[in-house]
MARVO-89088 format. One record per residue (C-alpha): x, y, z; residue in three letters. Coordinates in steps of 0.1 Angstrom, whole numbers, padded with zeros to 4 digits, always signed. Layout:
N
XYZAla;...
END
This chain:
581
+0266+0121-0161Met;+0281+0149-0181Ser;+0272+0167-0212Lys;+0274+0168-0248Gln;+0310+0156-0246Glu;+0332+0140-0275Pro;+0326+0104-0274Lys;+0359+0085-0270Ala;+0363+0051-0290Glu;+0337+0028-0275Ser;+0345+0006-0247Gly;+0308-0015-0248Lys;+0309-0049-0246Asp;+0298-0058-0280Pro;+0277-0095-0267Glu;+0252-0064-0251Leu;+0220-0060-0268Arg;+0219-0023-0267Ser;+0247-0022-0287Ser;+0227-0028-0318Glu;+0212+0014-0311Val;+0242+0027-0295Thr;+0273+0014-0314Glu;+0282+0024-0355Gly;+0286+0052-0370Thr;+0246+0043-0387Asp;+0234+0047-0345Gln;+0243+0080-0340Ala;+0205+0095-0345Pro;+0199+0072-0318Ser;+0222+0081-0299Arg;+0218+0115-0304Ala;+0182+0108-0284Met;+0196+0095-0259Phe;+0220+0120-0250Arg;+0190+0148-0252Ala;+0175+0127-0220Met;+0209+0133-0206Gly;+0226+0101-0208Tyr;+0265+0103-0214Asp;+0295+0083-0231Asp;+0300+0059-0201Glu;+0259+0058-0198Asp;+0263+0044-0236Leu;+0288+0023-0232Asp;+0274+0001-0200Ser;+0244-0023-0201Pro;+0211-0007-0206Met;+0183-0017-0177Val;+0149-0013-0186Gly;+0127-0003-0152Ile;+0095-0013-0158Ala;+0069+0005-0139Asn;+0031+0007-0131Cys;+0032+0036-0111Ala;-0005+0051-0107Ala;-0027+0073-0089Asp;-0055+0047-0093Ile;-0048+0026-0063Thr;-0029+0027-0031Pro;-0009-0006-0040Cys;+0011+0014-0069Asn;+0011+0056-0059Val;+0044+0052-0044His;+0061+0034-0070Leu;+0078+0061-0087Asp;+0097+0060-0050Asp;+0107+0026-0056Val;+0119+0030-0096Ala;+0136+0057-0078Glu;+0156+0036-0058Ser;+0160+0009-0084Ala;+0174+0035-0109Tyr;+0201+0048-0083Ala;+0211+0008-0076Gly;+0212+0005-0117Val;+0235+0035-0121Asp;+0255+0032-0093Asn;+0263-0004-0102Ala;+0274+0011-0133Gly;+0243+0001-0157Gly;+0224+0028-0182Met;+0193+0026-0167Pro;+0162+0031-0186Ile;+0124+0036-0169Glu;+0095+0032-0185Phe;+0057+0027-0173Asn;+0029+0000-0180Thr;-0009+0004-0169Ile;-0024-0010-0138Thr;-0060-0017-0129Ile;-0076-0013-0092Ser;-0089-0048-0085Asp;-0107-0032-0047Ala;-0123-0002-0072Ile;-0133-0020-0100Ser;-0154-0052-0081Met;-0180-0056-0084Gly;-0190-0037-0113Thr;-0182-0043-0152Glu;-0149-0028-0144Gly;-0133-0058-0129Met;-0133-0075-0163Lys;-0110-0057-0167Ala;-0083-0068-0143Ser;-0075-0103-0159Leu;-0067-0087-0193Ile;-0045-0063-0178Ser;-0023-0088-0164Arg;-0015-0099-0205Glu;-0019-0061-0213Val;+0016-0059-0190Ile;+0034-0085-0205Ala;+0029-0074-0234Asp;+0040-0041-0231Ser;+0068-0049-0212Val;+0078-0077-0239Glu;+0072-0050-0264Leu;+0096-0018-0249Val;+0126-0041-0241Ser;+0124-0061-0274Phe;+0119-0021-0299Gly;+0141-0010-0272Glu;+0167-0037-0274Arg;+0174-0040-0234Met;+0204-0059-0219Asp;+0184-0064-0192Gly;+0153-0057-0167Leu;+0140-0045-0131Val;+0103-0046-0129Thr;+0082-0034-0100Ile;+0048-0049-0094Gly;+0021-0032-0065Gly;-0008-0045-0069Cys;-0026-0084-0079Asp;-0024-0081-0115Lys;+0008-0062-0123Asn;+0030-0083-0108Met;+0024-0118-0125Pro;+0021-0097-0156Gly;+0058-0085-0146Met;+0072-0119-0139Met;+0054-0131-0173Met;+0073-0106-0188Ala;+0101-0112-0176Met;+0098-0150-0186Ile;+0087-0141-0223Arg;+0119-0124-0229Thr;+0145-0142-0209Asp;+0163-0106-0201Leu;+0183-0112-0174Pro;+0163-0096-0148Ser;+0153-0089-0110Val;+0117-0086-0097Phe;+0105-0057-0067Val;+0079-0057-0049Tyr;+0062-0027-0043Gly;+0053-0039-0007Gly;+0019-0041+0016Ser;-0004-0014+0038Ile;-0004-0008+0070Met;-0034-0025+0090Pro;-0063+0003+0095Gly;-0074+0005+0128Glu;-0110+0006+0139His;-0129+0001+0173Asp;-0092-0007+0192Gly;-0086-0034+0166Arg;-0066-0041+0131Glu;-0087-0037+0100Ile;-0084-0047+0063Thr;-0099-0039+0030Ile;-0116-0073+0037Gln;-0137-0062+0069Asn;-0152-0030+0046Val;-0164-0059+0020Phe;-0181-0083+0047Glu;-0192-0052+0068Gly;-0213-0041+0033Val;-0229-0080+0037Gly;-0236-0068+0071Ala;-0252-0032+0069Val;-0276-0056+0040Ala;-0280-0083+0068Gln;-0290-0060+0095Gly;-0262-0066+0115Glu;-0244-0034+0117Met;-0251+0000+0110Glu;-0241+0019+0085Glu;-0224+0045+0107Asp;-0199+0017+0117Glu;-0189+0007+0079Leu;-0190+0044+0070Asp;-0165+0047+0102Glu;-0149+0016+0089Met;-0146+0025+0054Glu;-0124+0057+0067Arg;-0094+0036+0085His;-0094+0005+0065Ala;-0067+0014+0045Cys;-0040+0043+0057Pro;-0015+0048+0032Gly;+0005+0033+0006Ala;+0007-0006-0003Gly;-0015-0034-0015Ser;-0039-0050+0004Cys;-0024-0061+0041Gly;-0035-0097+0043Gly;-0022-0128+0020Met;-0046-0119-0007Phe;-0034-0123-0043Thr;-0006-0092-0037Ala;+0011-0109-0010Asn;+0009-0149-0020Thr;+0023-0134-0057Met;+0049-0119-0041Ala;+0061-0146-0014Ser;+0058-0170-0049Ile;+0086-0141-0067Ser;+0109-0151-0038Glu;+0104-0189-0038Thr;+0106-0188-0074Leu;+0136-0174-0071Gly;+0126-0143-0096Leu;+0133-0119-0068Ala;+0164-0116-0036Pro;+0154-0135-0004Leu;+0133-0116+0022Gly;+0126-0085-0003Ser;+0089-0096-0001Ala;+0075-0086+0031Ala;+0085-0053+0037Ala;+0058-0026+0038Pro;+0055+0002+0011Ala;+0062+0024+0031Glu;+0096+0011+0054His;+0126+0027+0047Asp;+0141-0014+0036Glu;+0112-0014+0011Arg;+0132+0015-0015Tyr;+0167-0006+0003Glu;+0160-0037-0015Ile;+0145-0020-0046Ala;+0184+0000-0047Glu;+0196-0033-0042Arg;+0174-0051-0068Ala;+0192-0027-0094Gly;+0228-0036-0086Glu;+0216-0074-0090Ile;+0207-0065-0124Ala;+0238-0058-0133Leu;+0252-0089-0119Asp;+0227-0111-0135Val;+0235-0092-0169Ile;+0275-0096-0164Ala;+0270-0134-0156Asn;+0241-0138-0184Asp;+0218-0151-0153Arg;+0184-0153-0173Arg;+0146-0165-0159Pro;+0149-0200-0177Ser;+0185-0209-0157Asp;+0165-0197-0126Ile;+0130-0219-0132Leu;+0125-0252-0129Ser;+0099-0278-0120Lys;+0111-0274-0087Lys;+0111-0233-0085Ser;+0069-0244-0096Phe;+0065-0272-0068Glu;+0084-0248-0042Asn;+0062-0219-0053Ala;+0030-0239-0049Ile;+0044-0251-0018Ala;+0045-0215-0002Met;+0012-0205-0017Gln;-0001-0238+0001Val;+0015-0232+0035Ala;+0005-0195+0040Thr;-0029-0200+0027Gly;-0022-0179-0004Gly;-0050-0164-0026Ser;-0070-0185-0053Thr;-0051-0164-0079Asn;-0016-0179-0077Ala;-0030-0205-0094Val;-0046-0191-0121Leu;-0011-0171-0122His;+0015-0196-0119Leu;+0003-0220-0142Leu;+0003-0193-0169Ala;+0041-0186-0159Met;+0047-0223-0163Ala;+0031-0223-0193Ala;+0053-0189-0207Glu;+0089-0203-0193Ala;+0075-0244-0211Gly;+0077-0260-0184Ile;+0044-0284-0179Asp;+0023-0275-0149Leu;-0011-0300-0136Asp;-0038-0281-0121Ile;-0036-0312-0108Glu;-0003-0311-0089Glu;-0023-0278-0064Phe;-0040-0302-0050Asp;-0009-0330-0049Glu;+0014-0307-0033Ile;-0018-0290-0008Ser;-0022-0329+0004Arg;+0012-0331+0013Arg;+0021-0296+0026Thr;+0009-0286+0062Pro;-0001-0247+0063Lys;+0021-0233+0086Ile;+0008-0195+0092Ala;-0025-0189+0100Asn;-0028-0150+0082Leu;-0054-0128+0066Gln;-0081-0139+0054Pro;-0083-0169+0076Gly;-0067-0157+0102Gly;-0062-0122+0118Thr;-0025-0112+0112Arg;-0013-0094+0084Val;+0016-0091+0058Met;+0034-0070+0082Asn;+0031-0097+0110Asp;+0054-0119+0093Leu;+0074-0094+0081Phe;+0091-0087+0121Glu;+0099-0123+0126Ile;+0117-0124+0092Gly;+0091-0124+0063Gly;+0090-0156+0039Val;+0125-0169+0047Pro;+0115-0182+0076Val;+0089-0198+0061Val;+0111-0215+0037Leu;+0130-0222+0059Arg;+0105-0244+0079Arg;+0094-0262+0046Leu;+0132-0270+0035Leu;+0139-0288+0069Ala;+0105-0307+0066Ala;+0119-0313+0032Asp;+0088-0301+0014Leu;+0109-0276-0007Ile;+0132-0276-0035His;+0165-0265-0015Gly;+0189-0264-0049Asp;+0159-0246-0068Ala;+0187-0217-0088Met;+0177-0178-0073Thr;+0185-0149-0090Val;+0218-0141-0068Thr;+0236-0174-0085Gly;+0228-0189-0049Arg;+0204-0219-0045Thr;+0169-0214-0019Ile;+0196-0235+0006Ala;+0226-0213+0000Glu;+0202-0184+0002Glu;+0191-0192+0036Leu;+0220-0197+0050Asp;+0234-0163+0033His;+0208-0144+0048Leu;+0216-0164+0086Glu;+0251-0159+0084Arg;+0247-0120+0075Glu;+0223-0119+0109Gly;+0196-0111+0079Leu;+0171-0142+0095Leu;+0168-0145+0133Pro;+0175-0180+0143Asp;+0141-0204+0140Asp;+0140-0215+0181Glu;+0138-0177+0183Ala;+0108-0167+0158Val;+0073-0167+0186Asp;+0038-0157+0172Ala;+0010-0171+0178Asp;+0001-0174+0137Tyr;+0033-0191+0124Phe;+0032-0228+0131Tyr;+0057-0257+0130Thr;+0051-0283+0103Val;+0054-0310+0130Asp;+0024-0293+0151Asp;+0010-0274+0123Pro;-0026-0248+0116Tyr;-0037-0275+0098Gln;-0024-0306+0081Ala;-0034-0301+0046Glu;-0020-0267+0030Gly;-0048-0243+0017Ala;-0059-0251-0021Ile;-0077-0277-0029Lys;-0090-0287-0069Ile;-0123-0300-0067Leu;-0134-0321-0098Thr;-0167-0340-0109Gly;-0193-0340-0134Asn;-0193-0303-0131Leu;-0158-0294-0130Ala;-0142-0321-0153Pro;-0110-0300-0155Asp;-0113-0286-0118Gly;-0123-0262-0099Gly;-0099-0244-0075Val;-0108-0240-0034Leu;-0091-0218-0007Lys;-0100-0236+0025Val;-0097-0207+0056Thr;-0125-0227+0075Gly;-0133-0263+0082Asp;-0113-0285+0057Asp;-0139-0314+0064Lys;-0162-0293+0048Phe;-0189-0310+0035His;-0222-0296+0017His;-0255-0305-0009Glu;-0275-0283-0014Gly;-0304-0264-0039Pro;-0288-0245-0071Ala;-0295-0212-0071Arg;-0278-0201-0109Val;-0272-0168-0121Phe;-0262-0155-0150Glu;-0239-0128-0137Asn;-0228-0117-0109Glu;-0247-0087-0104Glu;-0281-0109-0101Asp;-0263-0131-0074Ala;-0255-0098-0056Met;-0285-0086-0058Ala;-0300-0119-0045Tyr;-0278-0118-0009Val;-0285-0077-0006Gln;-0324-0084-0005Glu;-0319-0114+0020Gly;-0331-0142+0002His;-0301-0163+0007Ile;-0309-0194+0029Glu;-0293-0216+0049Ser;-0280-0245+0023Gly;-0280-0227-0011Asp;-0255-0233-0033Val;-0249-0199-0055Leu;-0240-0210-0090Val;-0226-0178-0107Ile;-0217-0186-0149Arg;-0206-0170-0176Asn;-0179-0151-0156Glu;-0153-0171-0173Gly;-0124-0160-0186Pro;-0142-0162-0222Arg;-0175-0164-0211Gly;-0173-0124-0190Gly;-0148-0118-0205Pro;-0121-0115-0176Gly;-0129-0140-0150Met;-0141-0111-0127Arg;-0130-0115-0089Glu;-0165-0115-0074Met;-0153-0104-0037Leu;-0182-0084-0038Gly;-0213-0114-0033Val;-0188-0138-0014Thr;-0180-0109+0010Ala;-0216-0099+0017Ala;-0226-0143+0018Val;-0195-0137+0051Val;-0213-0110+0064Gly;-0247-0119+0055Ala;-0239-0147+0084Gly;-0237-0174+0062His;-0198-0186+0060Glu;-0205-0219+0066Asp;-0242-0230+0056Asp;-0242-0216+0023Val;-0217-0223-0008Ala;-0208-0208-0041Leu;-0196-0216-0076Leu;-0184-0196-0105Thr;-0162-0201-0132Asp;-0149-0166-0124Gly;-0126-0162-0098Arg;-0125-0142-0063Phe;-0099-0123-0047Ser;-0075-0133-0023Gly;-0096-0120+0006Ala;-0123-0140+0002Thr;-0130-0166+0025Arg;-0157-0195+0030Gly;-0169-0225+0010Pro;-0164-0203-0025Met;-0153-0228-0053Ile;-0139-0202-0083Gly;-0120-0214-0119His;-0146-0241-0128Val;-0139-0256-0156Ala;-0144-0255-0186Pro;-0163-0220-0183Glu;-0199-0220-0190Ala;-0188-0203-0229Lys;-0172-0234-0237Ala;-0197-0256-0232Gly;-0187-0268-0195Gly;-0216-0284-0172Pro;-0221-0253-0152Ile;-0235-0239-0179Gly;-0262-0271-0178Leu;-0274-0261-0143Leu;-0308-0254-0137Glu;-0322-0237-0099Asp;-0328-0272-0078Gly;-0305-0289-0092Asp;-0288-0308-0063Thr;-0251-0297-0060Val;-0225-0315-0034Thr;-0194-0294-0023Val;-0175-0318-0005Asp;-0138-0316+0003Ile;-0120-0341+0018Pro;-0131-0358-0013Ala;-0123-0333-0038Arg;-0157-0337-0054Glu;-0176-0308-0074Leu;-0206-0330-0088Ser;-0248-0324-0094Val;-0266-0350-0082Asp;-0281-0357-0125Leu;-0271-0388-0141Ser;-0252-0387-0174Glu;-0277-0392-0195Glu;-0303-0361-0185Glu;-0269-0340-0186Leu;-0264-0350-0222Asp;-0298-0342-0229Ser;-0293-0307-0215Arg;-0266-0304-0234Arg;-0279-0313-0269Glu;-0304-0279-0259Asp;-0274-0261-0246Trp;-0267-0230-0266Glu;-0236-0204-0258Pro;-0247-0169-0243Arg;-0238-0139-0276Glu;-0210-0127-0267Pro;-0212-0096-0243Asn;-0185-0080-0265Tyr;-0183-0083-0301Thr;-0150-0052-0306Ser;-0127-0032-0287Gly;-0100-0047-0259Val;-0130-0072-0245Leu;-0136-0084-0276Gly;-0100-0093-0282Lys;-0095-0107-0250Tyr;-0130-0127-0253Ala;-0118-0147-0285Arg;-0077-0149-0271Asp;-0082-0164-0238Phe;-0079-0202-0232Gly;-0090-0219-0197Ser;-0082-0208-0168Ala;-0078-0244-0161Ala;-0040-0240-0179Lys;-0034-0206-0164Gly;-0063-0183-0190Ala;-0031-0172-0213Val;-0034-0151-0245Thr;+0003-0160-0261Asn;-0008-0173-0290Pro;+0017-0201-0288Gly;+0001-0214-0256Leu;-0040-0212-0258Val;-0057-0240-0276Asp;-0094-0228-0280Asn;-0110-0258-0297Asp;
END
């Protein structure tokens, strides 16, 4: 960029929104501000591309994102755009897990979407490259893309490599489960200390098919990110090549006025669900896809996750149910190898559009022609199955309904998909009390742990509960204890854990009427979550029920306790989408 030279007559496209702040005599003060940052006449005549970045030293997921943003910046600049980087927040779920701070996590999704919308609106940007590296900033960034409907590209920061302990690969999941094992005397504290020191060897999001990698896979499948962009590890050279390419694509989508509304369709979301269930993706993706569909004005019902899961087999056995991580998928071709098998079996829509202007089917053909995707016959991995001979006949996500969850509850199958359980309810009004119950050794085979008042409004913020679910598994009760909550779970959670129970207790849902000792049934084949009580008894309890006083009445938590909608509809806060009556 040259320095302060007299401005020639503008060659800027007057249709570009940024011309409002760069063109005409009245905008001399705006241009002066841009020149102070080193932008020159050529920049000011170019499309303005916002690079939304949530880099932070608070989590390994995001610690390297400034470098990713630098590559995207170079891509925009080299392609003839005017790149402008700006930042937004992130919350580390793994650090806040099990604490009051976890209530901030889902709220951060909304703050991220709002902040990117505000900056791009206020500065009159023409397009966006959004960069996410952790659970909530990824859907937050994509929600912002959808809401602004600016020509946009999403870039994932990439996942962490697995650590090593005692000759085997480990992830943060193993550390959480180790806490429960120590509490039960099944592991020494010294061994847990060793695991802690080696589980996270560098930058990147948690390595399994947890929430971050699930949302990264979905970003490709929805068409908001280029195919083949999700799987490369955070510290791999390809990660930065992908970011630079995304910057170049940003200029293409602006030139062709290709917006999220041109890409996204009902088919896109059906494809995304198929990807989620085929790879054993996180339950959080149910929440986020519902929210993104709502932002896009696309009718998506929670029951459709179950319908698609019934007809889509699980063909990738990755953590938390399996042993492999995202890097293993990267080594055999990444998300496109999954999409290709699903497309060949007519389980996804090949005519759904992508950010490149090609359909999913066309993009897969393009990758094959360019030698960027191995032949399907050459893909040989013991954790990757064919549709005809799958790991499991149905996908991993199940939606359970019944008199405890009239609007549904969400389960990810990581073990026996024929699981049937009946047992006495052990009712807790918050996560901390349930964790103490498990850690103190009170848990018994057959228990059904119930954690309520942790929903979007009741928490507020719908805390993830990997701490307590991992403690249950670590205590040796993965197969004989169930847990249900109006909160939610980490993508690393495994076992019969049902989250997102709706309506939540705060809204008067039946989960708020349960008492210790009530017999609860969890039946996966029947998709049932119920309590052995008559409607008359439930009605009688409802007459005596009163909502708990809110945990927060002011500040950001008080605001979102007021504004969140139901988990069954994505727990959105956009006032045009929420019905809290």
